[in-house]
Biopython code that builds the backbone (N, CA, C, O; Angstrom):
import numpy as np
from Bio.PDB.StructureBuilder import StructureBuilder

atoms = [
    (1, "VAL", "N", (139.714, -17.756, 131.792)),
    (1, "VAL", "CA", (140.330, -18.136, 132.997)),
    (1, "VAL", "C", (140.566, -19.498, 132.876)),
    (1, "VAL", "O", (141.400, -19.800, 133.730)),
    (2, "ALA", "N", (140.221, -20.501, 132.202)),
    (2, "ALA", "CA", (140.305, -21.970, 132.164)),
    (2, "ALA", "C", (141.832, -21.886, 131.069)),
    (2, "ALA", "O", (142.588, -22.841, 131.248)),
    (3, "ALA", "N", (142.239, -20.984, 130.139)),
    (3, "ALA", "CA", (143.238, -21.205, 129.631)),
    (3, "ALA", "C", (144.380, -21.162, 130.373)),
    (3, "ALA", "O", (145.354, -21.844, 130.053)),
    (4, "ASP", "N", (144.383, -20.434, 131.339)),
    (4, "ASP", "CA", (145.394, -20.491, 132.398)),
    (4, "ASP", "C", (145.951, -21.652, 133.474)),
    (4, "ASP", "O", (146.923, -21.722, 134.226)),
    (5, "ARG", "N", (144.834, -22.514, 133.153)),
    (5, "ARG", "CA", (145.039, -23.803, 133.906)),
    (5, "ARG", "C", (145.902, -24.872, 133.291)),
    (5, "ARG", "O", (145.817, -26.005, 133.764)),
    (6, "GLY", "N", (146.787, -24.623, 132.212)),
    (6, "GLY", "CA", (147.682, -25.683, 131.836)),
    (6, "GLY", "C", (147.017, -26.959, 130.999)),
    (6, "GLY", "O", (146.347, -26.765, 129.985)),
    (7, "PRO", "N", (147.230, -28.042, 131.438)),
    (7, "PRO", "CA", (146.956, -29.404, 130.627)),
    (7, "PRO", "C", (145.428, -29.717, 131.117)),
    (7, "PRO", "O", (144.674, -30.514, 130.559)),
    (8, "LEU", "N", (145.152, -29.013, 132.152)),
    (8, "LEU", "CA", (143.727, -29.506, 132.790)),
    (8, "LEU", "C", (142.876, -28.261, 132.215)),
    (8, "LEU", "O", (141.824, -28.065, 132.823)),
    (9, "ARG", "N", (143.140, -27.444, 131.210)),
    (9, "ARG", "CA", (141.992, -26.338, 130.893)),
    (9, "ARG", "C", (140.618, -27.034, 130.484)),
    (9, "ARG", "O", (139.633, -26.428, 130.906)),
    (10, "TRP", "N", (140.389, -28.031, 129.846)),
    (10, "TRP", "CA", (139.325, -28.573, 129.366)),
    (10, "TRP", "C", (138.726, -28.995, 130.469)),
    (10, "TRP", "O", (137.584, -28.571, 130.644)),
    (11, "THR", "N", (139.168, -29.705, 131.259)),
    (11, "THR", "CA", (138.702, -30.386, 132.503)),
    (11, "THR", "C", (138.029, -29.009, 133.552)),
    (11, "THR", "O", (137.027, -29.235, 134.231)),
    (12, "PHE", "N", (138.537, -27.959, 133.571)),
    (12, "PHE", "CA", (138.175, -26.667, 134.464)),
    (12, "PHE", "C", (136.756, -26.270, 133.661)),
    (12, "PHE", "O", (135.640, -26.063, 134.139)),
    (13, "GLY", "N", (137.198, -26.239, 132.297)),
    (13, "GLY", "CA", (136.352, -25.319, 131.501)),
    (13, "GLY", "C", (135.030, -26.058, 131.167)),
    (13, "GLY", "O", (134.099, -25.420, 130.677)),
    (14, "VAL", "N", (134.917, -27.453, 131.430)),
    (14, "VAL", "CA", (133.898, -28.504, 131.552)),
    (14, "VAL", "C", (133.218, -28.375, 132.826)),
    (14, "VAL", "O", (132.014, -28.157, 132.961)),
    (15, "GLY", "N", (134.199, -28.547, 133.891)),
    (15, "GLY", "CA", (133.390, -28.122, 135.043)),
    (15, "GLY", "C", (132.838, -27.133, 135.465)),
    (15, "GLY", "O", (132.050, -27.210, 136.407)),
    (16, "ALA", "N", (133.184, -25.784, 134.751)),
    (16, "ALA", "CA", (132.636, -24.349, 134.771)),
    (16, "ALA", "C", (131.366, -24.522, 134.337)),
    (16, "ALA", "O", (130.394, -24.090, 134.956)),
    (17, "ALA", "N", (131.289, -25.233, 133.133)),
    (17, "ALA", "CA", (129.849, -25.160, 132.298)),
    (17, "ALA", "C", (128.814, -26.036, 133.113)),
    (17, "ALA", "O", (127.662, -25.627, 133.260)),
    (18, "VAL", "N", (129.237, -27.262, 133.651)),
    (18, "VAL", "CA", (128.332, -27.877, 134.383)),
    (18, "VAL", "C", (128.038, -27.279, 135.684)),
    (18, "VAL", "O", (126.945, -27.522, 136.195)),
    (19, "ALA", "N", (128.802, -26.595, 136.226)),
    (19, "ALA", "CA", (128.621, -25.894, 137.511)),
    (19, "ALA", "C", (127.373, -24.822, 136.951)),
    (19, "ALA", "O", (126.277, -24.943, 137.497)),
    (20, "SER", "N", (127.476, -24.147, 136.250)),
    (20, "SER", "CA", (126.808, -23.265, 135.509)),
    (20, "SER", "C", (125.421, -23.711, 135.291)),
    (20, "SER", "O", (124.532, -22.981, 135.728)),
    (21, "LEU", "N", (125.112, -24.760, 134.703)),
    (21, "LEU", "CA", (123.834, -25.425, 134.371)),
    (21, "LEU", "C", (123.379, -26.061, 135.844)),
    (21, "LEU", "O", (122.220, -25.940, 136.242)),
    (22, "VAL", "N", (124.144, -26.574, 136.415)),
    (22, "VAL", "CA", (123.189, -27.011, 137.667)),
    (22, "VAL", "C", (122.763, -26.028, 138.583)),
    (22, "VAL", "O", (121.724, -26.116, 139.236)),
    (23, "TRP", "N", (123.799, -24.814, 138.647)),
    (23, "TRP", "CA", (123.167, -23.295, 139.393)),
    (23, "TRP", "C", (121.849, -22.896, 138.751)),
    (23, "TRP", "O", (120.862, -22.871, 139.486)),
    (24, "PHE", "N", (121.715, -22.584, 137.478)),
    (24, "PHE", "CA", (120.625, -21.860, 136.931)),
    (24, "PHE", "C", (119.490, -23.152, 136.891)),
    (24, "PHE", "O", (118.337, -22.721, 136.851)),
    (25, "ALA", "N", (119.573, -24.401, 136.892)),
    (25, "ALA", "CA", (118.688, -25.257, 137.104)),
    (25, "ALA", "C", (118.223, -25.149, 138.738)),
    (25, "ALA", "O", (117.072, -25.466, 139.037)),
    (26, "ALA", "N", (118.952, -24.796, 139.532)),
    (26, "ALA", "CA", (118.582, -24.898, 140.789)),
    (26, "ALA", "C", (117.925, -23.658, 140.854)),
    (26, "ALA", "O", (116.812, -23.725, 141.377)),
    (27, "LEU", "N", (118.265, -22.613, 140.500)),
    (27, "LEU", "CA", (117.453, -21.372, 140.688)),
    (27, "LEU", "C", (116.184, -21.686, 140.155)),
    (27, "LEU", "O", (115.269, -21.817, 140.968)),
    (28, "GLY", "N", (115.886, -21.867, 138.679)),
    (28, "GLY", "CA", (114.661, -22.207, 138.640)),
    (28, "GLY", "C", (113.635, -23.346, 139.152)),
    (28, "GLY", "O", (112.441, -23.335, 138.855)),
    (29, "PHE", "N", (114.155, -24.180, 139.837)),
    (29, "PHE", "CA", (113.519, -25.215, 140.620)),
    (29, "PHE", "C", (113.100, -24.327, 142.011)),
    (29, "PHE", "O", (111.983, -24.476, 142.506)),
    (30, "GLY", "N", (113.909, -23.566, 142.485)),
    (30, "GLY", "CA", (113.943, -23.060, 143.828)),
    (30, "GLY", "C", (113.051, -21.720, 143.570)),
    (30, "GLY", "O", (112.500, -21.100, 144.480)),
    (31, "ALA", "N", (113.002, -21.419, 142.391)),
    (31, "ALA", "CA", (111.884, -20.521, 142.265)),
    (31, "ALA", "C", (110.505, -20.868, 142.597)),
    (31, "ALA", "O", (109.664, -20.366, 143.343)),
    (32, "ARG", "N", (110.531, -22.049, 141.687)),
    (32, "ARG", "CA", (109.172, -22.659, 142.076)),
    (32, "ARG", "C", (108.781, -23.014, 143.204)),
    (32, "ARG", "O", (107.606, -22.847, 143.530)),
    (33, "TYR", "N", (109.749, -23.615, 144.085)),
    (33, "TYR", "CA", (109.256, -24.198, 145.504)),
    (33, "TYR", "C", (109.222, -22.774, 146.344)),
    (33, "TYR", "O", (108.459, -22.827, 147.310)),
    (34, "LEU", "N", (109.703, -21.882, 146.215)),
    (34, "LEU", "CA", (109.824, -20.751, 146.921)),
    (34, "LEU", "C", (108.712, -19.622, 146.801)),
    (34, "LEU", "O", (108.426, -18.811, 147.681)),
    (35, "GLY", "N", (108.135, -19.728, 145.522)),
    (35, "GLY", "CA", (107.083, -18.766, 145.108)),
    (35, "GLY", "C", (106.116, -18.232, 146.009)),
    (35, "GLY", "O", (105.784, -17.047, 146.051)),
    (36, "ARG", "N", (105.547, -19.416, 146.937)),
    (36, "ARG", "CA", (104.580, -19.134, 147.896)),
    (36, "ARG", "C", (105.397, -18.057, 148.930)),
    (36, "ARG", "O", (104.993, -16.898, 149.027)),
    (37, "PHE", "N", (106.434, -18.475, 149.600)),
    (37, "PHE", "CA", (107.267, -17.724, 150.513)),
    (37, "PHE", "C", (107.539, -16.273, 149.804)),
    (37, "PHE", "O", (107.274, -15.339, 150.561)),
    (38, "LEU", "N", (107.913, -15.970, 148.783)),
    (38, "LEU", "CA", (108.619, -14.907, 148.052)),
    (38, "LEU", "C", (107.222, -14.098, 147.663)),
    (38, "LEU", "O", (107.329, -13.054, 147.020)),
    (39, "ALA", "N", (106.339, -14.424, 147.928)),
    (39, "ALA", "CA", (104.802, -13.600, 147.673)),
    (39, "ALA", "C", (104.630, -12.619, 148.591)),
    (39, "ALA", "O", (104.083, -11.571, 148.248)),
    (40, "ARG", "N", (105.037, -12.796, 149.793)),
    (40, "ARG", "CA", (104.861, -11.763, 150.581)),
    (40, "ARG", "C", (105.969, -10.507, 150.763)),
    (40, "ARG", "O", (107.158, -10.711, 150.516)),
    (41, "PRO", "N", (105.583, -9.457, 151.125)),
    (41, "PRO", "CA", (106.755, -8.307, 150.967)),
    (41, "PRO", "C", (107.736, -8.268, 152.101)),
    (41, "PRO", "O", (108.775, -7.624, 151.958)),
    (42, "ALA", "N", (107.469, -8.946, 153.283)),
    (42, "ALA", "CA", (108.459, -9.350, 154.311)),
    (42, "ALA", "C", (109.373, -10.249, 154.045)),
    (42, "ALA", "O", (110.459, -10.099, 154.606)),
    (43, "ALA", "N", (109.220, -11.226, 153.280)),
    (43, "ALA", "CA", (110.150, -12.097, 152.762)),
    (43, "ALA", "C", (111.282, -11.431, 151.837)),
    (43, "ALA", "O", (112.477, -11.725, 151.874)),
    (44, "TRP", "N", (110.612, -10.371, 150.906)),
    (44, "TRP", "CA", (111.621, -9.478, 150.150)),
    (44, "TRP", "C", (112.287, -8.443, 151.025)),
    (44, "TRP", "O", (113.299, -7.983, 150.497)),
    (45, "ARG", "N", (112.038, -8.007, 152.075)),
    (45, "ARG", "CA", (112.772, -7.326, 153.016)),
    (45, "ARG", "C", (114.004, -8.040, 153.478)),
    (45, "ARG", "O", (115.169, -7.658, 153.364)),
    (46, "VAL", "N", (113.541, -9.166, 154.031)),
    (46, "VAL", "CA", (114.604, -9.972, 154.626)),
    (46, "VAL", "C", (115.590, -10.028, 153.596)),
    (46, "VAL", "O", (116.704, -9.533, 153.769)),
    (47, "LEU", "N", (115.188, -10.720, 152.303)),
    (47, "LEU", "CA", (116.082, -10.968, 151.026)),
    (47, "LEU", "C", (116.948, -9.605, 150.887)),
    (47, "LEU", "O", (118.170, -9.745, 150.924)),
    (48, "ASP", "N", (116.477, -8.433, 150.746)),
    (48, "ASP", "CA", (117.071, -7.295, 150.496)),
    (48, "ASP", "C", (117.974, -7.109, 151.650)),
    (48, "ASP", "O", (119.174, -6.963, 151.419)),
    (49, "GLY", "N", (117.629, -7.099, 152.614)),
    (49, "GLY", "CA", (118.696, -7.129, 154.013)),
    (49, "GLY", "C", (119.945, -7.874, 153.808)),
    (49, "GLY", "O", (121.072, -7.436, 154.037)),
    (50, "LEU", "N", (119.594, -9.249, 153.274)),
    (50, "LEU", "CA", (120.804, -10.272, 153.525)),
    (50, "LEU", "C", (121.594, -9.626, 152.337)),
    (50, "LEU", "O", (122.791, -9.363, 152.455)),
    (51, "VAL", "N", (121.035, -9.427, 151.422)),
    (51, "VAL", "CA", (121.921, -8.763, 150.037)),
    (51, "VAL", "C", (122.746, -7.542, 150.293)),
    (51, "VAL", "O", (123.892, -7.425, 149.860)),
    (52, "ALA", "N", (122.066, -6.541, 151.085)),
    (52, "ALA", "CA", (122.796, -5.452, 151.477)),
    (52, "ALA", "C", (123.841, -5.756, 152.358)),
    (52, "ALA", "O", (124.911, -5.150, 152.298)),
    (53, "ALA", "N", (123.602, -6.719, 153.239)),
    (53, "ALA", "CA", (124.801, -7.073, 154.406)),
    (53, "ALA", "C", (125.870, -7.733, 153.702)),
    (53, "ALA", "O", (127.021, -7.523, 154.086)),
    (54, "THR", "N", (125.654, -8.514, 152.711)),
    (54, "THR", "CA", (126.470, -9.512, 151.749)),
    (54, "THR", "C", (127.538, -8.353, 151.179)),
    (54, "THR", "O", (128.746, -8.404, 151.412)),
    (55, "MET", "N", (126.774, -7.107, 150.248)),
    (55, "MET", "CA", (127.558, -6.681, 149.517)),
    (55, "MET", "C", (128.059, -5.372, 150.289)),
    (55, "MET", "O", (128.444, -4.486, 149.527)),
    (56, "ILE", "N", (128.123, -5.110, 151.519)),
    (56, "ILE", "CA", (128.337, -4.220, 152.579)),
    (56, "ILE", "C", (129.799, -5.019, 153.135)),
    (56, "ILE", "O", (130.818, -4.384, 153.406)),
    (57, "ALA", "N", (129.704, -6.302, 153.229)),
    (57, "ALA", "CA", (130.727, -6.967, 153.709)),
    (57, "ALA", "C", (132.061, -7.287, 152.970)),
    (57, "ALA", "O", (133.234, -7.347, 153.339)),
    (58, "LEU", "N", (131.347, -7.490, 151.645)),
    (58, "LEU", "CA", (132.586, -7.480, 150.536)),
    (58, "LEU", "C", (133.140, -6.191, 149.945)),
    (58, "LEU", "O", (134.133, -6.132, 149.220)),
    (59, "GLY", "N", (132.373, -5.144, 150.345)),
    (59, "GLY", "CA", (132.863, -3.744, 150.223)),
    (59, "GLY", "C", (133.931, -3.675, 151.260)),
    (59, "GLY", "O", (135.027, -3.178, 151.002)),
    (60, "LEU", "N", (133.661, -4.117, 152.310)),
    (60, "LEU", "CA", (134.547, -3.816, 153.425)),
    (60, "LEU", "C", (135.779, -4.505, 153.309)),
    (60, "LEU", "O", (136.831, -3.894, 153.501)),
    (61, "SER", "N", (135.765, -5.938, 152.961)),
    (61, "SER", "CA", (136.880, -6.643, 152.637)),
    (61, "SER", "C", (137.539, -6.181, 151.662)),
    (61, "SER", "O", (138.738, -6.165, 151.937)),
    (62, "LEU", "N", (137.265, -5.719, 150.441)),
    (62, "LEU", "CA", (137.875, -5.156, 149.449)),
    (62, "LEU", "C", (138.752, -3.674, 149.945)),
    (62, "LEU", "O", (139.840, -3.459, 149.410)),
    (63, "VAL", "N", (138.320, -2.892, 150.772)),
    (63, "VAL", "CA", (138.757, -1.970, 151.405)),
    (63, "VAL", "C", (139.591, -2.376, 152.079)),
    (63, "VAL", "O", (140.650, -1.806, 151.816)),
    (64, "ALA", "N", (139.709, -3.310, 153.079)),
    (64, "ALA", "CA", (140.538, -3.613, 153.903)),
    (64, "ALA", "C", (141.608, -4.243, 153.216)),
    (64, "ALA", "O", (142.664, -4.123, 153.838)),
    (65, "GLY", "N", (141.714, -4.917, 152.078)),
    (65, "GLY", "CA", (142.527, -5.668, 151.359)),
    (65, "GLY", "C", (143.791, -4.654, 150.649)),
    (65, "GLY", "O", (144.977, -4.953, 150.509)),
    (66, "ALA", "N", (143.179, -3.523, 150.310)),
    (66, "ALA", "CA", (143.549, -2.733, 149.470)),
    (66, "ALA", "C", (144.985, -1.775, 149.732)),
    (66, "ALA", "O", (145.357, -0.973, 148.876)),
]
sb = StructureBuilder()
sb.init_structure("model")
sb.init_model(0)
sb.init_chain("A")
sb.init_seg("    ")
for serial, (resi, resn, name, xyz) in enumerate(atoms, 1):
    if name == "N":
        sb.init_residue(resn, " ", resi, " ")
    sb.init_atom(name, np.array(xyz, "f"), 0.0, 1.0, " ", f" {name:<3s}", serial, name[0])
structure = sb.get_structure()
């Protein structure tokens, strides 16, 4: 993807790499802080519902755009 950005391809690539590092670090620290909350089955049901709603919304937007 970065190769299509012309002269700013290196800036784009470095930005993508930094964003990836920040994302995975945030996931690690977030897991540590949310560990107690996610130990409850009700929390997982809510999380699964949010993931399902997101997937349905993305699927519908793809079908509507086709």
